[in-house]
C-alpha positions, -999 to 999 in steps of 0.1 A, spaced: -300 -277 833 -324 -264 859 -344 -243 835 -352 -273 813 -363 -292 844 -385 -264 854 -401 -264 819 -409 -302 823 -424 -296 857 -446 -268 843 -457 -291 814 -467 -318 840 -486 -293 860 -503 -280 830 -514 -314 820 -529 -320 855 -545 -286 859 -583 -285 858 -591 -248 869 -590 -224 839 -573 -196 859 -546 -220 871 -541 -234 836 -536 -199 822 -511 -190 849 -491 -221 842 -493 -215 804 -479 -180 809 -451 -192 832 -443 -220 807 -442 -195 778 -418 -172 798 -395 -201 807 -394 -214 771 -386 -178 759 -358 -176 785 -343 -209 774 -345 -198 737 -325 -166 746 -299 -186 766 -295 -211 737 -291 -182 711 -265 -166 732 -246 -198 734 -248 -205 697 -237 -169 690 -270 -161 672 -274 -131 696 -249 -110 714 -249 -104 751 -231 -70 746 -251 -38 746 -257 -23 712 -241 10 722 
C-alpha cells in the first residue's frame, strides 16, 4: 500500500532530521498519514461507515 510506504519514508526522514522546524513538519505529516491509514483500516473493518449520517 502506498500510504504505508509513505509512512515508512516519513519515519526514516524523521530519524535523520536535525533541524527542529523540519522535524516538526515531518512529525505533523507523519501524524496525518497515520490518521488517514487508521480511517482507511476502520472503513475496511466495518468499524466506521463511509455513508453520510443523514
